[in-house]
C-alpha positions, 0 to 999 in steps of 0.5 A: 375908354379902352386900353388901346385908345388910352395909350393913343390919347396919352401919346397924342397929349404928349405930342401936343404938349411938346408941340406947344413948347416948340411954338412958345419957344418959337415966339420967344425967339422971334423977339430974343434971337440970341438966346442960346438956351432958348435955341437949344431948348427949341431944337431939343423939343423939335427933335422930340416932337419928330421922334414922338410923331414917328412913334405914334405913326408906327403904332397908329398910322399916319397923323399928318397929311405929309406923313409917309403912308403905306398902301393902302392909304390909311390916313382916313382910318384914324379917328378925327380929333373931334372923335377922340375922347380926351 
C-alpha cells in the first residue's frame, strides 16, 4: 500500500469511527433524551465528523454526493469503497 493510500485509509477509518460514535449516541438519545452528557458528546462528535470530512475532502476530493465539488466534477475520481484495501 502506498504512503498516500495509507494516509487516505487512516483518515477514512477515523471518520468511520467517529461516525459510529455519532450513530450510537443518536440511538442512546432516542431512549434517553434528557442525558446532557450524551447530548454534549453527540454534538462534539458531530462537529468532529464534519471537520474530519472537510479535511479529507480538501486532500482527496469529494467523498459524499452532497459535497461541494470543484470543476470538473471529481466525485467519480475517488476509489469506490470496495476498491480500497483496508
